[in-house]
C-alpha positions as CSV (number, residue, x, y, z in Angstrom):
1,M,98.3,163.2,83.8
2,P,97.1,164.2,87.4
3,N,93.4,164.3,86.5
4,A,93.2,161.1,84.5
5,A,90.1,159.1,84.9
6,V,90.1,155.3,85.4
7,T,87.2,153.1,84.4
8,L,86.8,149.7,85.7
9,H,84.8,147.1,83.8
10,W,84.0,144.0,86.0
11,T,83.8,140.8,84.0
12,V,83.0,139.1,87.5
13,P,81.1,141.2,89.9
14,P,82.6,141.7,93.2
15,S,79.6,140.0,94.9
16,A,80.5,136.8,92.9
17,L,84.1,137.1,94.2
18,Q,82.8,137.4,97.7
19,R,80.5,134.5,97.4
20,G,83.5,132.5,95.9
21,I,85.7,133.4,98.7
22,G,83.2,132.3,101.3
23,D,82.7,129.0,99.5
24,Y,86.4,128.4,99.5
25,A,86.5,128.9,103.3
26,V,83.6,126.4,103.6
27,R,85.1,123.9,101.4
28,L,88.6,124.2,103.1
29,M,87.2,123.9,106.5
30,N,85.3,120.7,105.3
31,A,88.5,119.3,103.8
32,V,90.5,120.0,106.8
33,F,87.9,118.1,109.0
34,D,87.9,115.1,106.6
35,L,91.8,115.1,107.0
36,A,91.5,115.2,110.7
37,T,89.1,112.4,110.7
38,Y,91.5,110.4,108.6
39,F,94.5,111.2,110.9
40,A,92.5,110.5,114.1
41,A,92.0,106.9,112.9
42,R,95.8,106.7,112.2
43,I,96.6,108.3,115.5
44,E,94.4,105.8,117.5
45,S,95.9,102.8,115.6
46,Y,99.3,104.1,116.4
47,A,98.7,104.6,120.0
48,K,97.3,101.1,120.5
49,Q,100.1,99.4,118.5
50,N,102.9,101.4,120.3
51,A,101.8,101.8,124.0
52,P,105.0,100.9,125.8
53,W,103.4,99.2,128.8
54,T,102.8,95.5,129.3
55,D,99.1,94.6,129.1
56,R,97.5,92.9,132.2
57,T,93.8,93.2,131.1
58,G,94.3,94.9,127.9
59,N,91.7,97.7,128.9
60,A,94.1,100.5,128.8
61,R,95.2,99.6,125.2
62,Q,91.7,99.0,124.1
63,G,90.5,102.3,125.7
64,L,92.8,104.5,123.7
65,T,90.6,106.5,121.5
66,A,91.2,109.4,119.0
67,R,88.5,111.5,117.3
68,S,88.3,114.7,115.3
69,F,86.0,117.5,116.3
70,R,84.9,120.6,114.6
71,T,83.6,123.9,115.7
72,A,82.6,126.9,113.4
73,T,86.2,128.0,113.4
74,A,88.6,125.2,114.4
75,V,89.1,121.5,113.8
76,S,90.7,119.5,116.7
77,I,92.1,115.8,117.1
78,I,91.8,114.5,120.6
79,L,93.4,111.4,121.8
80,W,92.4,110.0,125.2
81,G,92.5,106.9,127.3
82,A,89.4,105.5,128.8
83,V,90.7,103.8,132.0
84,S,90.7,105.7,135.4
85,Y,94.4,104.9,135.8
86,Q,95.4,106.3,132.3
87,I,96.9,109.4,133.9
88,W,99.3,107.2,135.9
89,L,100.5,105.5,132.7
90,E,101.2,108.9,131.2
91,V,103.0,110.5,134.1
92,K,104.3,107.9,136.5
93,N,107.9,106.9,136.2
94,A,108.9,110.2,134.5
95,G,106.4,109.4,131.5
96,R,108.2,106.1,130.7
97,F,104.9,104.6,129.8
98,A,103.3,107.7,128.1
99,I,101.7,107.2,124.8
100,I,99.2,110.0,124.3
101,L,101.5,113.1,124.1
102,P,104.3,111.1,122.2
103,T,101.7,109.9,119.7
104,L,100.3,113.4,119.1
105,Q,103.8,114.8,118.6
106,A,104.7,112.1,116.2
107,H,101.7,113.0,114.0
108,Y,101.7,116.7,114.3
109,A,104.2,117.5,111.4
110,P,102.7,114.9,108.9
111,F,99.2,116.3,109.6
112,M,100.4,120.0,109.2
113,R,102.1,119.2,105.9
114,A,98.8,117.5,104.7
115,V,96.9,120.8,105.7
116,E,99.3,122.8,104.0
117,G,99.0,120.6,100.9
118,L,95.1,121.4,100.8
119,M,95.8,125.1,100.4
120,R,98.1,124.7,97.5
């Protein structure tokens, strides 16, 4: 049958499928941002509870902050320290008092598993 004709009958027009896909992308980005916001709170709490240094004033520990941010195409979680000497806590003594990178590393896999769960 080299010249057989094929007729398609759409029960859902392609334009509706296109809108649905677009809606899915928006809903997924919103869900990922909500998840990042939840994880940012966990990350901040973990950093404050597990900072390995001995407090003198408590300012460094209190200044640890995590927030989620969103652009049109990405979601980020950022953890930072608010004191001017935070960099030295992170890098001095071969990183013995570091908390920022270890905290982000500890939460990466659980966060990615949760994101993957959103797409199932």
